[in-house]
C-alpha positions as a printed Julia matrix, in Angstrom:
249×3 Matrix{Float64}:
  77.85  72.0   208.76
  80.35  73.53  211.17
  79.53  73.18  214.85
  79.42  76.35  216.96
  81.65  76.74  220.02
  82.15  79.55  222.53
  85.33  79.97  224.57
  85.43  82.54  227.37
  88.71  84.15  228.36
  89.81  83.4   224.8
  92.24  86.29  224.4
  95.23  84.55  225.98
  96.55  81.46  227.72
  94.49  78.29  227.92
  91.38  79.88  226.42
  93.22  81.11  223.35
  95.04  77.81  222.83
  91.86  75.74  223.08
  89.88  78.12  220.87
  92.56  77.84  218.2
  92.5   74.05  218.59
  88.77  74.07  217.86
  89.25  76.3   214.82
  91.89  73.95  213.42
  89.41  71.06  213.69
  86.72  72.85  211.76
  84.58  74.47  214.44
  83.14  77.95  214.17
  84.45  79.58  217.37
  83.2   82.61  219.31
  86.12  84.17  221.2
  84.76  85.93  224.31
  86.6   88.42  226.52
  86.55  92.02  227.65
  88.92  93.53  225.06
  88.06  93.31  221.37
  91.62  93.97  220.17
  92.99  91.12  222.31
  90.36  88.73  220.96
  91.05  89.74  217.38
  94.79  89.27  217.9
  94.08  85.74  219.14
  91.93  84.98  216.1
  94.64  86.34  213.81
  96.85  83.46  214.95
  94.44  80.94  213.38
  96.04  80.98  209.94
  93.75  79.61  207.24
  90.93  79.1   209.78
  90.79  82.81  210.67
  87.45  83.38  208.91
  85.69  81.03  211.32
  86.68  82.92  214.48
  84.34  85.62  215.8
  85.21  88.07  218.61
  82.44  89.03  221.04
  83.08  91.23  224.07
  81.38  90.91  227.47
  82.1   91.42  231.13
  80.98  88.02  232.39
  80.57  89.29  235.97
  77.57  91.31  234.74
  74.58  89.08  234.14
  72.96  91.54  231.76
  76.06  91.53  229.52
  76.02  87.72  229.45
  72.36  87.79  228.42
  73.18  90.26  225.63
  76.09  88.06  224.52
  73.86  85.01  224.18
  71.15  87.01  222.4
  73.8   87.88  219.82
  74.84  84.23  219.53
  71.22  83.14  219.08
  70.57  85.81  216.44
  73.75  85.11  214.47
  74.13  81.34  214.73
  70.83  80.02  216.07
  72.53  77.48  218.35
  75.58  76.63  220.46
  77.13  73.17  220.45
  79.98  73.71  222.92
  80.82  76.14  225.72
  84.3   76.17  227.23
  83.64  78.07  230.46
  87.26  79.13  230.93
  87.51  82.76  232.08
  89.01  83.19  235.54
  91.44  85.05  237.76
  93.54  84.58  240.89
  95.19  86.71  243.58
  98.73  86.99  244.82
  99.4   84.6   247.72
  97.92  85.97  250.96
  96.67  84.64  254.29
  92.92  84.75  254.97
  93.55  87.62  257.4
  95.15  89.64  254.58
  92.48  88.84  251.97
  90.0   91.7   251.87
  86.32  91.41  251.14
  86.96  93.28  247.91
  89.59  90.72  246.89
  87.25  87.87  247.76
  84.34  89.33  245.8
  86.49  89.97  242.72
  87.62  86.35  242.52
  84.17  84.94  243.27
  82.56  87.32  240.76
  84.76  86.11  237.92
  85.49  82.48  238.77
  82.08  81.49  240.11
  79.37  84.05  239.39
  80.59  84.72  235.85
  80.95  81.0   235.22
  77.4   80.43  236.46
  75.87  83.24  234.38
  77.56  81.83  231.28
  76.66  78.21  232.01
  73.06  79.17  232.75
  72.65  81.1   229.5
  74.29  78.31  227.49
  72.07  75.72  229.21
  68.96  77.69  228.24
  70.01  78.0   224.6
  70.92  74.3   224.41
  67.53  73.39  225.93
  65.63  75.42  223.36
  67.6   74.8   220.17
  66.84  72.06  217.66
  68.31  69.54  217.72
  68.36  69.93  221.48
  71.54  69.56  223.53
  75.21  70.48  223.6
  78.33  70.23  225.71
  79.61  72.49  228.49
  83.18  72.14  229.76
  84.08  74.07  232.9
  87.7   74.96  233.6
  88.33  73.88  237.17
  91.86  73.67  238.55
  94.15  71.49  240.6
  92.91  73.85  243.32
  89.44  72.37  242.87
  90.94  69.41  244.78
  93.84  70.72  246.87
  94.7   74.38  247.59
  97.98  76.19  247.48
  99.06  78.15  250.57
  97.57  81.63  250.62
  94.82  80.97  248.05
  91.59  80.91  250.02
  89.46  82.87  247.53
  90.73  80.99  244.46
  90.45  77.58  246.12
  86.92  78.28  247.36
  85.83  79.46  243.91
  87.2   76.37  242.18
  85.74  73.96  244.74
  82.39  75.66  244.04
  82.85  75.21  240.29
  83.15  71.47  240.94
  79.76  71.49  242.67
  78.29  73.49  239.8
  79.65  70.95  237.31
  78.11  68.01  239.18
  74.72  69.71  239.52
  74.6   70.89  235.9
  75.65  67.45  234.63
  72.75  65.91  236.54
  70.24  68.53  235.38
  71.48  68.32  231.79
  70.6   64.65  231.32
  66.99  65.37  230.41
  68.05  67.8   227.66
  71.01  65.97  226.1
  73.4   68.51  227.67
  76.7   66.94  228.72
  78.6   68.9   231.37
  82.17  68.11  232.38
  85.22  69.71  233.96
  88.89  69.86  233.06
  91.23  70.42  236.01
  94.54  71.79  234.8
  97.89  71.84  236.57
 100.96  73.94  235.86
 101.15  74.83  232.18
 103.66  77.02  230.4
 101.88  80.26  229.5
 102.12  84.01  229.94
 100.29  83.65  233.28
 102.52  80.99  234.86
 106.09  82.2   234.36
 106.48  82.5   238.14
 105.98  78.76  238.66
 109.35  77.89  237.18
 110.98  80.46  239.49
 109.34  79.43  242.74
 105.94  78.88  244.34
 104.99  78.72  248.05
 104.79  75.16  249.36
 102.82  73.73  252.29
 105.98  73.42  254.42
 106.67  77.16  254.08
 109.39  76.78  251.47
 109.42  78.29  247.98
 110.32  75.88  245.2
 110.28  75.86  241.41
 107.55  73.61  239.98
 107.43  71.6   236.78
 105.18  72.86  233.98
 103.73  71.02  230.98
 103.46  72.31  227.44
 100.17  73.91  226.41
  99.77  71.19  223.78
  98.96  68.68  226.53
  96.08  70.85  227.72
  94.69  71.36  224.21
  94.92  67.65  223.44
  93.02  66.79  226.63
  90.39  69.46  226.02
  89.88  68.34  222.43
  89.38  64.74  223.56
  86.44  65.99  225.63
  85.11  68.25  222.85
  85.16  65.48  220.22
  82.95  63.07  222.18
  79.42  62.41  220.98
  76.78  63.68  223.39
  76.02  60.08  224.31
  79.33  60.06  226.24
  80.8   62.45  228.79
  84.07  62.92  230.65
  82.68  64.27  233.9
  86.1   65.16  235.38
  89.62  64.9   234.07
  92.94  66.17  235.41
  95.93  67.03  233.21
  99.18  68.04  234.9
 102.95  68.08  234.59
 104.15  64.63  235.67
 106.5   66.04  238.32
 104.41  68.85  239.78
 103.49  68.57  243.47
  99.85  67.49  243.41
  99.68  63.96  244.81
 100.97  64.49  248.34
 100.54  68.26  248.26
 100.26  69.43  251.85
């Protein structure tokens, strides 16, 4: 029987790549995002596995839409074996004094509140399904450890995701729910083209940064997804070997 996975932010970038990786390994994958046509385009890239990809739309910043999403999952599949809690956003570099409350709330709504609503709903389904349990993988960031200049909202949101991962991993033990986090560095995608051109550094300079191929991210993610529920990778970091992380700042 095919296991059931959900990937949020699955229309592009890391979410799309990891969702396709799951499809290629025989999972039934729910692609979640706000735009149905973008999700379907991502699924269309699955080749022979296309029939096992399902698009479902939701604005994850709205708790009621997340509840509706999981009601649809429960009705259609009856269970969820894996959630990749991936959807997120970031702002252009700005000092705290230039970051508005609206900017702050938008990042926190997507990166933290949306991630919590989704994790909470998945946790509930995994508690109640038979057999009980499942795996939740949160997408953190290098910024969950060390921030970039001008990234106060993003860095705060990702540090908070780390706390959420730790707490959910502890609470999940009683229900066979394994919760972990993948912290990803610079990766070549449609969202990171600027990194090879120049990024602000802690010393005030702007320098190009090394990026890794998306394959490295998918391989790391799949290593987490393949584990039996008796084992868990609580945190893992995958990054370009020459990007400025160790020693950043």
